[in-house]
Structure formats: C-alpha cells, structure tokens
GUMI-961879 format. One line per 3 residues: their letters; for each residue x, y, z of N, C-alpha, C. Coordinates in steps of 0.05 Angstrom, whole numbers. Example, Ala and Ser with C-alpha at 12.3 -4.5 7.8 and 13.67 -1.06 7.14 Angstrom:
REM GUMI-961879
AS) 264/-114/156/246/-90/156/264/-66/156  257/-45/142/273/-21/143/258/1/157
REM end
This chain:
REM GUMI-961879
MKN) 194/-2325/-83/216/-2312/-96/205/-2288/-112  184/-2292/-125/171/-2271/-140/161/-2249/-122  150/-2255/-99/141/-2235/-80/164/-2219/-69
TSI) 186/-2232/-65/209/-2218/-54/220/-2197/-73  220/-2204/-100/230/-2185/-120/211/-2161/-123  185/-2167/-119/166/-2144/-120/170/-2125/-97
KIT) 175/-2136/-74/180/-2119/-50/205/-2102/-53  226/-2115/-64/252/-2100/-68/248/-2077/-88  233/-2083/-109/228/-2063/-130/212/-2039/-118
ALL) 192/-2045/-101/176/-2024/-89/193/-2007/-70  211/-2021/-55/228/-2007/-36/247/-1988/-51  258/-1998/-73/276/-1981/-89/262/-1956/-100
AVL) 236/-1960/-108/221/-1938/-119/216/-1916/-97  210/-1925/-73/205/-1906/-51/230/-1890/-44  253/-1905/-44/279/-1892/-38/286/-1871/-60
FLT) 280/-1878/-85/285/-1860/-107/268/-1834/-105  243/-1838/-99/225/-1815/-97/233/-1797/-73  241/-1810/-51/250/-1795/-27/274/-1778/-33
SCS) 293/-1790/-47/318/-1776/-53/313/-1753/-72  294/-1757/-91/287/-1735/-110/275/-1711/-95  257/-1718/-76/244/-1696/-61/264/-1681/-44
EKK) 283/-1696/-33/304/-1683/-16/321/-1664/-33  327/-1673/-58/343/-1656/-76/328/-1631/-84  301/-1634/-88/285/-1611/-95/285/-1591/-73
EEV) 283/-1601/-48/283/-1583/-25/309/-1568/-22  331/-1581/-30/357/-1569/-27/362/-1546/-47  348/-1546/-70/351/-1525/-90/337/-1500/-81
KPV) 351/-1478/-79/340/-1452/-70/343/-1432/-93  322/-1415/-97/324/-1395/-118/344/-1373/-111  357/-1363/-131/377/-1341/-127/363/-1315/-123
EET) 369/-1301/-101/357/-1275/-96/368/-1254/-114  350/-1238/-126/359/-1217/-144/356/-1189/-131  375/-1172/-136/375/-1144/-126/351/-1129/-138
PVI) 334/-1117/-122/310/-1103/-134/320/-1079/-152  305/-1075/-173/311/-1054/-192/300/-1027/-181  317/-1007/-178/309/-981/-169/311/-961/-192
ETF) 288/-949/-199/287/-931/-222/299/-904/-214  315/-893/-232/328/-867/-227/322/-848/-250  329/-822/-245/327/-802/-266/348/-781/-261
VAK) 353/-764/-281/374/-744/-279/360/-717/-273  369/-703/-252/358/-678/-244/365/-656/-264  345/-641/-272/349/-619/-291/335/-594/-281
KEK) 346/-571/-288/334/-546/-281/314/-537/-303  293/-524/-294/274/-513/-312/259/-490/-299  246/-473/-315/230/-450/-304/202/-460/-301
LST) 193/-462/-276/166/-472/-271/146/-449/-271  125/-452/-286/104/-432/-286/78/-444/-276  69/-432/-254/44/-442/-242/25/-419/-238
ELR) 1/-425/-229/-19/-405/-224/-32/-410/-196  -39/-389/-183/-51/-391/-157/-77/-374/-157  -98/-385/-148/-124/-371/-146/-128/-362/-117
MPA) -133/-336/-114/-136/-325/-87/-161/-307/-86  -175/-307/-63/-198/-289/-61/-188/-260/-56  -203/-241/-67/-195/-213/-64/-221/-197/-60
ELV) -217/-171/-54/-240/-153/-48/-238/-128/-64  -260/-119/-75/-261/-94/-90/-272/-72/-71  -258/-50/-69/-267/-27/-53/-264/-2/-70
GFQ) -279/19/-61/-277/45/-75/-248/55/-73  -239/68/-95/-212/79/-95/-209/99/-72  -230/115/-68/-231/133/-45/-258/128/-32
QVD) -258/128/-5/-282/124/10/-280/139/36  -301/154/43/-301/170/67/-328/170/81  -327/169/107/-351/172/123/-352/201/133
VYA) -374/215/127/-377/243/133/-392/247/159  -380/261/178/-392/266/205/-396/297/208  -412/304/228/-417/332/235/-396/341/256
KVS) -384/364/252/-364/374/271/-378/391/293  -401/403/286/-415/421/305/-442/408/314  -448/410/339/-473/400/349/-496/417/336
SFV) -514/403/322/-534/419/307/-557/400/298  -575/412/283/-598/396/273/-597/397/242  -608/376/230/-608/375/200/-630/393/190
KEL) -623/412/174/-642/431/163/-650/424/134  -630/416/117/-636/410/89/-619/386/81  -632/368/66/-618/345/53/-617/350/23
KVD) -593/351/12/-591/357/-17/-587/332/-34  -579/309/-22/-573/285/-37/-584/261/-22  -584/238/-35/-594/213/-23/-577/190/-33
IGS) -583/166/-25/-568/142/-33/-568/140/-63  -545/135/-75/-542/132/-104/-537/158/-118  -538/181/-105/-533/206/-118/-504/209/-126
EVR) -499/217/-150/-471/222/-159/-465/251/-152  -443/256/-139/-436/282/-129/-408/290/-140  -404/317/-141/-378/328/-150/-364/340/-126
KGQ) -338/343/-128/-323/355/-107/-332/383/-101  -338/388/-75/-348/415/-67/-378/418/-68  -392/398/-78/-421/400/-80/-434/399/-52
LLL) -454/416/-48/-468/417/-22/-485/392/-18  -480/378/4/-495/354/10/-516/358/32  -510/375/51/-527/376/75/-524/404/87
VLE) -546/415/97/-546/441/111/-555/436/140  -539/444/159/-545/441/187/-553/468/200  -566/467/222/-575/491/236/-568/489/265
APE) -554/511/275/-546/513/303/-551/542/311  -575/549/323/-581/577/329/-561/590/347  -549/576/366/-530/588/384/-506/599/370
TTS) -498/587/347/-474/597/333/-479/625/322  -503/632/315/-509/659/305/-504/680/326  -513/674/351/-508/693/373/-478/694/380
QLA) -465/671/378/-436/670/384/-421/687/364  -430/686/338/-417/702/318/-421/732/323  -446/739/331/-451/767/336/-435/777/360
AAE) -432/761/381/-416/768/404/-387/772/397  -377/753/381/-349/754/372/-343/779/355  -363/786/338/-360/809/321/-360/835/337
SRL) -377/835/358/-378/859/375/-352/862/390  -341/841/401/-316/842/415/-294/852/396  -295/843/372/-274/851/352/-275/881/347
HSQ) -300/891/342/-302/920/337/-294/937/361  -301/927/385/-294/941/410/-263/942/413  -250/919/407/-221/918/410/-207/935/389
EAV) -219/936/365/-208/952/344/-208/982/353  -230/991/365/-232/1019/375/-211/1024/396  -208/1005/415/-189/1009/437/-160/1011/426
YVS) -154/994/406/-127/994/395/-122/1020/379  -142/1029/364/-139/1053/349/-133/1077/368  -147/1077/390/-143/1099/410/-115/1098/422
SNT) -107/1074/431/-81/1072/444/-58/1076/424  -62/1068/399/-42/1072/379/-39/1101/371  -62/1116/370/-61/1144/364/-47/1160/386
TYK) -54/1152/411/-41/1165/434/-11/1162/433  -2/1138/428/27/1132/427/40/1148/405  28/1149/382/40/1164/360/42/1194/366
RLL) 21/1204/380/22/1233/387/44/1239/407  46/1221/427/67/1225/447/95/1222/435  97/1203/416/123/1198/403/131/1223/387
ETS) 112/1235/374/118/1259/357/125/1283/375  111/1285/398/116/1307/417/143/1303/430  151/1278/436/176/1273/450/201/1281/434
KVE) 197/1288/409/220/1296/393/230/1323/401  212/1338/414/221/1364/426/231/1358/454  256/1362/460/268/1354/485/255/1368/509
GTI) 248/1350/529/237/1360/554/207/1362/555  194/1355/533/164/1357/533/151/1332/544  160/1308/538/148/1283/547/168/1267/562
AKN) 160/1257/586/178/1240/601/181/1213/587  205/1203/588/211/1177/575/194/1155/586  188/1155/611/171/1134/624/143/1135/613
DLE) 132/1159/609/105/1162/598/104/1150/569  125/1154/554/126/1144/527/127/1113/527  142/1102/546/144/1073/548/117/1061/556
LAR) 104/1074/574/77/1064/583/57/1065/560  58/1086/544/40/1088/521/45/1066/500  71/1061/496/78/1040/477/69/1012/487
GRK) 73/1007/513/64/982/524/34/978/522  19/1000/528/-10/998/525/-19/992/496  -5/1006/478/-11/1001/449/-6/972/441
DSD) 17/961/450/24/933/443/4/914/456  -4/919/481/-23/902/494/-50/902/480  -59/926/471/-85/928/457/-84/914/430
FAQ) -60/915/417/-57/902/392/-59/871/395  -47/861/417/-49/832/422/-78/824/427  -92/841/442/-120/835/448/-137/836/422
LQA) -129/854/404/-143/855/378/-139/830/362  -115/820/361/-109/795/347/-124/771/358  -127/771/385/-142/749/398/-172/751/391
AKA) -182/775/389/-210/779/382/-215/770/353  -195/776/335/-198/768/307/-198/737/305  -180/724/321/-178/695/320/-205/683/330
SYR) -216/694/351/-241/684/362/-264/687/341  -264/710/328/-284/715/307/-281/695/284  -256/690/276/-252/670/254/-260/642/262
EVQ) -256/636/288/-264/609/298/-294/605/296  -309/625/304/-338/623/303/-347/622/274  -334/637/256/-340/636/228/-335/608/217
SNI) -313/596/225/-306/569/215/-327/549/224  -336/552/249/-357/533/259/-383/536/243  -389/561/236/-413/565/219/-409/552/192
GYL) -384/553/182/-379/541/156/-383/511/157  -379/498/181/-383/469/184/-412/462/183  -430/481/183/-458/475/182/-467/468/153
QIR) -449/472/134/-454/464/107/-434/441/100  -445/418/96/-428/394/90/-426/391/59  -400/390/50/-395/389/21/-380/363/14
APF) -382/354/-10/-368/330/-19/-338/334/-21  -322/316/-10/-293/320/-11/-281/312/-38  -295/295/-54/-285/287/-80/-309/277/-97
DGV) -304/273/-122/-325/262/-140/-331/233/-132  -356/227/-129/-363/199/-122/-393/195/-121  -401/174/-107/-429/166/-104/-436/163/-75
VSA) -459/173/-67/-468/170/-39/-478/141/-36  -464/125/-21/-471/97/-18/-486/92/8  -487/111/26/-502/107/51/-511/134/62
RNV) -535/135/74/-546/159/87/-559/151/113  -551/163/135/-561/155/161/-576/177/176  -584/198/163/-598/220/176/-624/227/161
NLG) -642/241/175/-666/252/164/-669/281/172  -688/295/161/-692/323/168/-699/325/198  -687/345/211/-693/349/239/-676/333/258
AYV) -661/314/248/-645/297/265/-622/313/279  -617/306/304/-595/319/319/-569/304/312  -548/319/305/-522/308/299/-501/324/314
GPA) -478/312/317/-456/326/331/-431/309/333  -410/321/343/-384/307/345/-383/287/368  -402/287/386/-403/268/408/-432/264/417
GKG) -436/242/431/-463/236/441/-479/219/422  -505/220/426/-524/203/411/-523/209/381  -520/234/374/-521/241/345/-496/234/330
SEL) -475/223/342/-450/217/328/-445/187/324  -466/170/329/-462/141/327/-456/133/299  -469/144/280/-466/136/252/-458/160/235
PLF) -444/156/213/-437/179/196/-462/190/182  -461/215/174/-483/227/160/-486/214/132  -463/212/118/-462/199/92/-437/183/90
TIQ) -438/164/71/-414/150/62/-411/155/32  -389/165/24/-384/172/-4/-361/154/-15  -366/143/-38/-346/125/-51/-340/135/-79
QQD) -315/133/-87/-308/137/-115/-310/110/-129  -329/108/-147/-335/82/-160/-326/79/-189  -317/101/-201/-308/98/-229/-279/87/-230
KLR) -267/85/-206/-241/72/-203/-241/57/-177  -233/32/-177/-234/15/-153/-206/4/-146  -204/-5/-122/-180/-18/-112/-187/-48/-110
LSV) -170/-65/-120/-172/-94/-117/-150/-103/-98  -157/-112/-74/-138/-119/-54/-137/-149/-50  -113/-160/-50/-109/-189/-46/-85/-193/-27
FVP) -88/-212/-9/-66/-219/9/-51/-244/-2  -26/-240/-9/-10/-261/-22/7/-275/0  4/-301/3/20/-316/23/50/-311/20
ELY) 64/-313/42/93/-308/43/108/-324/22  101/-348/17/115/-366/-1/116/-355/-30  95/-339/-37/93/-331/-65/98/-301/-70
TGY) 105/-286/-49/109/-257/-52/131/-250/-72  152/-267/-74/174/-261/-91/169/-264/-120  146/-275/-128/140/-280/-156/125/-256/-169
LSD) 116/-237/-153/100/-215/-163/115/-189/-162  112/-172/-182/125/-146/-183/105/-124/-191  112/-99/-185/95/-77/-194/93/-77/-224
GDE) 68/-73/-233/64/-72/-262/55/-98/-274  57/-120/-259/48/-146/-270/17/-145/-274  9/-155/-297/-20/-156/-303/-32/-182/-294
LSF) -55/-179/-280/-69/-202/-269/-97/-202/-280  -110/-225/-280/-138/-227/-287/-154/-236/-263  -179/-228/-263/-197/-235/-241/-226/-237/-250
TVK) -242/-251/-235/-270/-255/-241/-286/-249/-216  -312/-244/-220/-331/-240/-198/-355/-259/-202  -367/-268/-181/-389/-287/-183/-414/-276/-196
SLL) -418/-250/-193/-443/-239/-204/-441/-234/-234  -417/-236/-246/-414/-232/-275/-399/-256/-286  -414/-279/-287/-402/-304/-296/-394/-302/-326
GEN) -371/-313/-332/-362/-313/-360/-346/-289/-368  -344/-269/-351/-329/-245/-357/-303/-245/-342  -281/-238/-356/-255/-236/-344/-247/-207/-344
FKA) -235/-197/-322/-226/-170/-320/-195/-170/-316  -183/-148/-325/-154/-146/-322/-147/-122/-304  -124/-125/-290/-114/-103/-274/-85/-107/-269
KIS) -70/-85/-266/-42/-86/-261/-35/-79/-232  -15/-92/-222/-6/-87/-194/4/-59/-192  -9/-43/-174/-1/-15/-171/15/-11/-145
RKS) 9/-26/-124/22/-22/-99/26/-48/-84  48/-50/-70/53/-73/-52/61/-62/-25  50/-74/-4/55/-63/23/84/-64/31
GAL) 99/-84/21/127/-86/28/131/-99/55  110/-109/68/112/-122/94/90/-143/96  94/-161/114/75/-183/118/56/-175/141
DTK) 31/-181/137/11/-178/158/17/-197/181  18/-187/205/27/-203/228/7/-226/234  -18/-223/226/-37/-244/231/-39/-265/209
LRS) -39/-255/184/-42/-273/161/-16/-282/150  6/-268/157/33/-275/146/31/-273/116  18/-252/106/15/-248/77/20/-219/71
EKV) 27/-213/46/32/-186/37/8/-175/22  0/-151/29/-23/-139/15/-14/-127/-11  -28/-135/-32/-22/-125/-59/-48/-112/-70
EMD) -44/-88/-81/-67/-73/-91/-64/-68/-121  -87/-70/-135/-89/-64/-163/-110/-43/-168  -105/-24/-187/-125/-4/-194/-142/-15/-217
VMN) -168/-13/-214/-187/-24/-233/-204/-1/-243  -203/5/-269/-220/26/-281/-248/14/-284  -268/29/-275/-295/19/-274/-315/39/-285
TTK) -308/50/-309/-325/71/-321/-353/61/-327  -356/34/-333/-382/23/-340/-399/18/-315  -387/19/-291/-400/14/-265/-411/-15/-263
KLL) -399/-34/-278/-407/-62/-275/-398/-73/-248  -374/-65/-240/-364/-75/-214/-373/-56/-192  -379/-68/-169/-388/-53/-146/-369/-56/-123
PGM) -364/-34/-108/-348/-37/-83/-360/-57/-64  -343/-73/-53/-352/-94/-34/-354/-122/-47  -352/-123/-74/-353/-149/-87/-328/-166/-80
VAE) -333/-192/-78/-311/-211/-74/-302/-222/-101  -277/-220/-107/-266/-229/-132/-247/-253/-128  -242/-267/-150/-222/-288/-150/-200/-280/-169
VLL) -176/-277/-158/-153/-267/-174/-136/-291/-182  -127/-291/-207/-109/-311/-217/-81/-300/-217  -64/-310/-198/-37/-300/-196/-18/-317/-212
PLN) -4/-307/-232/16/-322/-247/42/-323/-232  51/-347/-225/76/-350/-210/97/-361/-228  111/-342/-242/132/-350/-261/159/-347/-248
SKD) 175/-368/-250/202/-367/-239/219/-348/-254  234/-332/-238/253/-313/-251/279/-328/-258  286/-349/-244/310/-365/-249/301/-394/-251
STF) 318/-410/-265/313/-439/-267/317/-452/-240  300/-472/-234/303/-487/-209/300/-517/-215  309/-533/-196/306/-562/-200/277/-570/-194
VVP) 265/-584/-213/237/-593/-211/237/-624/-213  227/-638/-193/228/-667/-192/200/-678/-188  196/-704/-194/170/-716/-187/166/-716/-157
KSA) 141/-714/-149/135/-714/-121/143/-740/-107  143/-762/-123/151/-788/-112/180/-789/-104  196/-770/-115/225/-770/-109/232/-757/-82
VVS) 212/-744/-70/216/-729/-45/203/-744/-22  219/-748/-1/209/-762/23/206/-742/46  183/-742/58/178/-725/82/175/-744/106
SSE) 194/-743/124/193/-761/147/201/-746/172  202/-760/195/210/-748/220/238/-739/219  254/-750/201/282/-742/198/285/-717/181
GIY) 264/-708/168/265/-684/151/256/-691/123  260/-672/106/253/-675/78/278/-680/62  278/-701/46/303/-708/31/296/-723/5
VLK) 317/-724/-12/316/-740/-36/339/-760/-34  338/-780/-51/359/-801/-51/377/-797/-76  401/-788/-71/421/-785/-93/434/-813/-97
VEN) 443/-817/-122/457/-842/-128/486/-834/-135  504/-843/-118/533/-838/-122/548/-864/-120  563/-870/-141/578/-896/-142/559/-920/-139
HKT) 536/-918/-152/516/-939/-152/504/-944/-124  506/-925/-106/494/-928/-80/479/-903/-72  457/-907/-56/440/-885/-49/451/-868/-27
LRT) 444/-843/-27/453/-824/-6/431/-804/-1  421/-803/24/400/-785/31/411/-756/32  397/-738/18/405/-710/16/381/-692/23
KVQ) 385/-676/44/363/-659/53/358/-636/33  332/-630/29/324/-609/10/301/-593/23  295/-571/10/271/-555/17/252/-555/-6
KGR) 226/-558/0/207/-558/-21/197/-530/-28  192/-525/-54/181/-500/-63/153/-503/-72  147/-493/-95/120/-495/-106/114/-523/-115
EFE) 89/-531/-113/80/-557/-123/60/-553/-146  63/-569/-166/45/-567/-190/40/-595/-200  15/-603/-197/6/-630/-205/24/-651/-192
DRV) 40/-666/-208/56/-687/-196/85/-679/-194  92/-653/-195/119/-644/-193/122/-624/-171  147/-620/-162/152/-602/-140/181/-590/-143
EVF) 183/-565/-135/210/-552/-135/225/-561/-111  251/-565/-114/268/-572/-91/293/-555/-91  303/-548/-67/327/-532/-64/345/-546/-44
GDI) 370/-551/-52/388/-564/-34/414/-570/-48  429/-589/-38/456/-596/-49/452/-614/-73  442/-602/-95/438/-616/-120/450/-600/-142
VPN) 464/-613/-160/476/-600/-184/464/-612/-209  466/-599/-232/455/-611/-256/467/-638/-262  450/-655/-273/458/-683/-280/462/-701/-256
TKL) 453/-692/-232/453/-710/-209/433/-732/-213  440/-756/-207/422/-779/-210/406/-783/-184  380/-783/-186/362/-786/-163/344/-810/-166
VKA) 336/-821/-143/317/-843/-143/289/-832/-148  274/-844/-167/248/-833/-175/227/-840/-155  227/-864/-144/207/-872/-125/221/-876/-98
ASE) 227/-854/-84/241/-856/-59/222/-863/-36  233/-875/-15/218/-882/8/237/-885/32  225/-886/56/241/-889/80/254/-916/82
EIK) 243/-936/68/254/-963/69/282/-965/55  287/-946/37/312/-946/23/332/-931/40  351/-946/51/371/-934/69/395/-924/53
DGT) 412/-909/67/437/-900/55/454/-925/48  467/-924/25/485/-946/17/471/-968/2  445/-965/-3/431/-986/-18/442/-987/-46
EVK) 449/-1011/-56/460/-1014/-82/439/-1010/-104  446/-995/-124/428/-989/-146/440/-1000/-172  425/-1017/-186/434/-1028/-212/416/-1017/-233
REM end
C-alpha cells in the first residue's frame, strides 16, 4: 500500500513538471518594432577647403630663335643674366647679306636715275603740249606710261632694299621685355637659322621672374565656388613653413577637354625672387557656398544600384527620395533634391529599409 502511494506521488510530480514545461514553451515574447532614429533637415552654408597642385611659371616667357641663316659672332649675355627690354643679347654674322644689301642699293640708285629721266621727259612734253600742234597726244600718253612704269619699278627697288636692311637688322638679337635669361643653347661660331640643324633649339629662353603666374586646374564640381578677385593661399615644398597669397586674375571660362577642369590663373608678385618658375605649389581653394544648402550626415544617404536617395518620413512611414550629392566634408554631405526645410529624414538609412516601413 505504501509503495503504491509513492508511485502515484512520483507520477503526479512527472505530470506536473511536464505540464509546466509545455506552458513555458507556449509563452512567446512580443516582437517590438525596431527604433529608427530620425532628424530634421536644415539648410546651412557649408564652407570647405580643397587642396590642389599648381604650377608657377614666368609671367612672360619666350624662346628666341634666329630668323636669318648665320653664325654666332658675339654673345652678350649668359644664363642668369638680367636683361632690359631692347638690350642686345647676341650678334650674328652672315657675309652674304652684305653683298645682297650692296646689290639692292645699286638697283635702287639705278632705278631712281631711270625714273628721274622718264619723269623729266614727261614733264617737258607736257609743258610743250600746251602749245597746240607741237606734241602728238599719243606721244604724251606713251611718255606718261613710261614714267608710271619706272615709278613702280622704283617702289619695288625700295621695297627690296628695305627687305635686305630688315634681314641685316635680324642679325642683332635684342630682349623683347625685362627678364632673366634662363637658358642658352649656342656658343661662339655656332651656325643658326630658321630651318635645318641650327634651328633645333632656341638661342635663349627669357623669363619675367619678378612677376609669376600660378596656374591651377579646378575640377568641374568646384568651378562655381571661385570668382575673380578671390584671395587664395599656397605653399611650395622648397620653402617649408612659408605661406604665400595671390588673387584670382583670370579664369579660362571653359573646361579642358581632357581634364574636365577649368584653368584658373593668379598673378604672384615675386620681387624677392624667392619663388622660381617651374616650382610645383599646393593651393588651398576655399569653397564657400553662396547660398544655403541642405547638409545631412553621410549615413543618411544611400548609394545603390537604384540610385542615390534618402529616406523621408511622412505619416510615420519611410519614403525613398532621390537626391544628388554635392560636396563632402568629414561626416557630412550636401544633398539636392525634393527636400524642404523641416523635412524629417532617417539618420542611418540603408537598403534594408523599404518604402512604407513604420517609424516610431
């Protein structure tokens, strides 16, 4: 009897534990809607900076070549020489030009004598023809034609003489502007000319170095932020710790077809000669917004195969809205699209959040 009661008690205990475990399995946790963090879109003026490589070049630079085939007779300057406009740099020698000048001068004098004779004859016949019947009209016309022809020949002789004189003038090479001789490629006795072996390299290269051009190519995205007169700062590697200033003087107004960038030039005064043409500089471009734009966290913008979009919250539900990205700065980015002030956006947007997702 006692054993039977023990068995019944044990059986009841097993049944109780089984029923409890079944009840525990039936209890399911209540699923909660995930919390989606949002923020209100606001406009602001974003100020960023862009560092771009640039090049310093002489404000004026020219390669000097010889126009007349000749030999180098005298060298007046060398590399590093400072020259003034009109200063004699080089004297060339071409013996054949002397004989050409003498021949042209001889032809000129000869033609002057012929013209003087024909002109005198015409004037005499013209004066005589005033007495009726003394000079035939045809003879007068022939004399005038001869005089006009000789005058034309005289003008041609003068032009030929001036041409030879001009060629002789090219034997003296002078500086076209104030500057510094940065390269010299000839020596005494060297043959130079407009074509052939002697024309491979320029005689001299002259640069204006007291004033330089700083040229930088600005990418298409940032061209609208710069205007003429804007002051920029730049540095060069050879002068560490020094900052230089320059104002935008010229913009090309068109994009380079290869770089898709606009060339911007600044004039740099270089009276101390610290900066040298050919230096590579780093320019700091200030990109200041002219108008306020919407600036949002980068996490709020989704870039996917469907495009670039943000998630607006309307009536507590998400709505994908396509936008265009502008400048990026640290963890923020400009966006342009169907957004108005005080629009509520999802802060941490992702492709997993579909349209119509409930937001609490």
